[in-house]
N, C-alpha and C positions, 0 to 999 in steps of 0.2 A: 651567879657563880658562887657567891657566899653561902647561899642556901645549900648548894651541893656539897660544899666542904663540911658543913655541920653534920651531915648524915653519913659521911664516909670517914674512916680513920685517916688522920693527916699523914701518918708515916707508913708507907707501903712496906717498909722493911720489918715491921712488927707483925705482919700477916703470915699465917700459915699458908702452905700451898693451897689447901682447900678453900680458905677464905679469899685468897688472891684470885683463884680461878673462878669462883662463884661471882665475885665482884666484876671480873673481866667479862664474863658472859653477860652480866647485866649492862655493863657499859656498851658492849657491842650491840645489844638489843636496842638500847636507847638511840645509838647512832643510826642504826638501820631503820628505826621507826621514823626518824626525822622529826620535824616540828619543833626543833630547838634552835635558839639563836646561834649565830656564827661564833660568838664568844663562848657560849656554853659547849658548842660542838668541839671547839679547840681545847677547852678544859677537859672534856670527856676523852678526847683523843690522847692528850698528854697523860691523863690518869691511866688510860688503857695501856699505853706504852710502858709506864712504870709497873703496872700490874703484870704485863707480859714478861718484863725483865725479871720480876720477882719470881714468877713461875719457872722461868728458865733457870734461874739461880738454884731454886729448890731441886729441879730435876738434875742439873749438873752435879749438885752436891750428893744426891742419891746415887747417881752413876759412879761417882768417885768412891763412895762408901761401899758399894757393891763390888767394885774392882778391888778395893783393899781387902775386903772379906774373902774374895775369890783367891787373891794372891796369897793371903795368909793360909787358907785351907790347902792350897796347892803346895805350900812350903812345909806343911807338917808331915 
């Protein structure tokens, strides 16, 4: 588990959408491939959940910005 943390950014909140999505794809691939210990599987699952939440936050933010821009354009 420690080795895994050394190769990944500690704070998911600092990742861009693209970085979080790319890492999430890699996490899912590792989980699907199997061959990791239960402890590492749990750590990967937790990391994946955090990455998915980060991606969702980025997408929600983008939707809000688009809605605000649309509302502003309609108001002019």
